C-alpha positions as CSV (number, residue, x, y, z in Angstrom):
1,M,7.8,168.1,165.8
2,K,4.5,167.5,167.1
3,S,3.8,166.4,170.3
4,H,1.5,165.4,172.9
5,S,0.5,168.1,175.5
6,K,1.5,167.7,179.0
7,L,0.1,169.2,182.0
8,T,0.5,169.1,185.6
9,V,-2.4,169.1,188.1
10,I,-2.8,169.7,191.9
11,Y,-6.1,168.2,193.3
12,D,-7.1,169.5,196.6
13,V,-10.2,167.7,198.1
14,V,-11.3,170.5,200.9
15,E,-13.8,170.0,203.6
16,T,-17.4,171.6,202.7
17,N,-18.0,173.7,205.8
18,N,-14.3,175.0,205.8
19,P,-12.8,175.3,202.4
20,E,-9.5,176.0,204.2
21,N,-9.2,172.6,205.6
22,I,-7.5,170.5,202.9
23,L,-8.4,166.8,203.3
24,L,-6.5,165.1,200.4
25,S,-4.2,166.9,198.0
26,V,-2.8,164.9,194.9
27,L,-0.2,165.8,192.2
28,C,-0.4,164.4,188.6
29,T,2.2,164.8,186.5
30,K,2.6,164.9,182.7
31,A,-1.0,163.8,182.1
32,I,-0.9,163.5,178.1
33,G,-3.6,165.0,175.6
34,D,-4.3,165.2,172.2
35,M,-1.4,166.0,169.7
36,Y,-2.5,168.4,167.1
37,P,-2.8,167.3,163.6
38,A,-1.7,169.6,160.8
39,G,-1.6,173.4,160.9
40,I,-2.1,175.8,163.8
41,P,-2.5,173.7,167.0
42,N,-5.7,174.3,169.1
43,T,-4.2,174.8,172.6
44,N,-7.1,175.3,174.5
45,H,-8.4,171.6,173.2
46,R,-5.1,170.1,173.9
47,I,-5.2,171.5,177.4
48,A,-8.6,170.5,178.1
49,E,-7.9,167.0,177.0
50,S,-4.9,166.9,179.2
51,F,-7.0,167.8,182.3
52,A,-10.0,165.2,181.2
53,H,-7.3,162.6,181.3
54,A,-5.6,163.4,184.5
55,T,-9.0,163.7,186.2
56,K,-10.3,160.4,184.7
57,V,-7.2,158.7,186.0
58,F,-7.7,160.3,189.7
59,V,-11.4,159.3,190.0
60,R,-10.4,155.9,188.8
61,T,-7.6,155.8,191.5
62,L,-9.7,157.1,194.2
63,R,-12.4,154.8,193.6
64,K,-10.1,151.9,194.0
65,K,-8.6,153.1,197.0
66,V,-12.0,153.7,198.8
67,K,-13.3,150.4,198.3
């Protein structure tokens, strides 16, 4: 059965001068990517699409909260 890829990502925002100091940590669960058509799935593409979707949502949310 075909299904969308789902990815869990943790974003850590760190201090530039001290990378050990984590300023913000955000967990994104079940970010949905592409569903492969027929044939052999391109797993790398599906994971990349999930990561891109999660990043877009993270940046959009961050911009709303900062304003």
